[in-house]
C-alpha positions as CSV (number, residue, x, y, z in Angstrom):
1,Y,-1.4,-8.7,0.9
2,V,-2.2,-5.6,3.1
3,T,-5.4,-3.7,3.2
4,I,-5.5,0.2,3.9
5,K,-8.5,2.3,4.7
6,N,-9.0,5.9,4.5
7,S,-10.4,7.1,7.8
8,C,-10.2,10.7,6.9
9,S,-13.2,12.9,6.0
10,F,-11.5,13.8,2.7
11,S,-10.1,11.7,-0.2
12,C,-6.5,11.2,-0.7
13,N,-4.6,11.1,-4.0
14,L,-1.9,8.5,-3.7
15,E,-0.3,9.2,-7.0
16,G,3.5,9.1,-6.4
17,W,3.1,7.5,-2.8
18,E,5.0,4.3,-1.9
19,I,4.5,1.2,0.3
20,S,7.6,-0.7,1.4
21,D,8.6,-3.4,3.7
22,D,11.7,-4.2,6.1
23,S,13.4,-5.6,3.1
24,S,13.0,-2.4,1.0
25,H,10.5,-4.0,-1.4
26,K,8.6,-1.1,-2.9
27,Y,5.4,-0.5,-4.6
28,S,4.8,2.9,-6.1
29,F,1.2,4.1,-6.7
30,A,0.5,5.4,-10.1
31,S,-2.8,7.4,-10.5
32,F,-5.0,6.3,-7.6
33,N,-7.6,8.2,-5.5
34,L,-8.6,6.8,-2.1
35,G,-12.0,8.2,-1.2
36,N,-12.9,9.0,2.5
37,G,-14.1,5.9,4.2
38,N,-13.1,3.7,1.3
39,S,-10.3,0.9,1.6
40,F,-8.2,-1.0,-0.8
41,T,-6.1,-4.3,-0.8
42,L,-2.7,-4.5,-2.3
43,Y,-1.9,-8.0,-3.4
44,T,1.6,-8.9,-4.1
45,G,0.7,-11.2,-6.8
46,E,-0.6,-10.6,-10.4
47,G,-4.0,-9.2,-11.5
48,T,-5.7,-6.2,-12.8
49,D,-6.1,-3.1,-10.7
50,T,-9.7,-2.1,-9.7
51,E,-10.9,0.7,-7.4
52,S,-10.5,-1.6,-4.4
53,R,-7.9,-4.2,-5.4
54,L,-4.4,-3.1,-6.4
55,Y,-1.7,-5.8,-7.7
56,W,2.1,-5.4,-7.1
57,N,2.6,-8.1,-9.9
58,R,5.5,-9.7,-8.1
59,G,6.5,-13.3,-8.7
60,S,7.2,-13.9,-5.0
61,A,5.7,-12.9,-1.7
62,V,6.7,-9.7,0.1
63,W,5.3,-9.9,3.7
64,N,7.0,-12.2,6.0
65,N,4.7,-14.5,8.0
66,E,7.0,-14.3,11.1
67,G,7.0,-10.5,11.0
68,D,7.4,-7.3,9.0
69,T,6.8,-3.7,8.8
70,L,4.9,-1.8,6.4
71,T,5.7,1.8,5.8
72,L,3.5,4.2,3.7
73,K,5.2,7.4,2.5
74,N,3.8,10.2,0.6
75,Q,5.1,11.8,-2.7
76,N,7.5,13.9,-0.5
77,S,8.9,10.6,1.0
78,E,7.4,11.8,4.4
79,I,6.3,8.7,6.5
80,I,2.4,8.7,6.7
81,L,1.9,5.3,8.4
82,T,4.1,2.5,9.9
83,Y,2.7,-0.9,11.0
84,S,4.6,-3.7,12.6
85,Y,3.5,-7.1,13.3
86,S,5.1,-10.2,14.4
């Protein structure tokens, strides 16, 4: 899973935005608004979406324990955030 927090002073409509990893696994946001100061966790497993928990509903893990890169793009495919770990 990944957790993202909106540190801006305004809310963000993430509809049409996308999160991906190094292997080009992609999660596209449906209608979702992230309020200022709020956060959400995106789980790769199955579940029911709430205001703070979203589910990718994949049958297998996405994020590699030995290292990966998360990329968040807006609805215009502009990179908003990139985060790598190892």
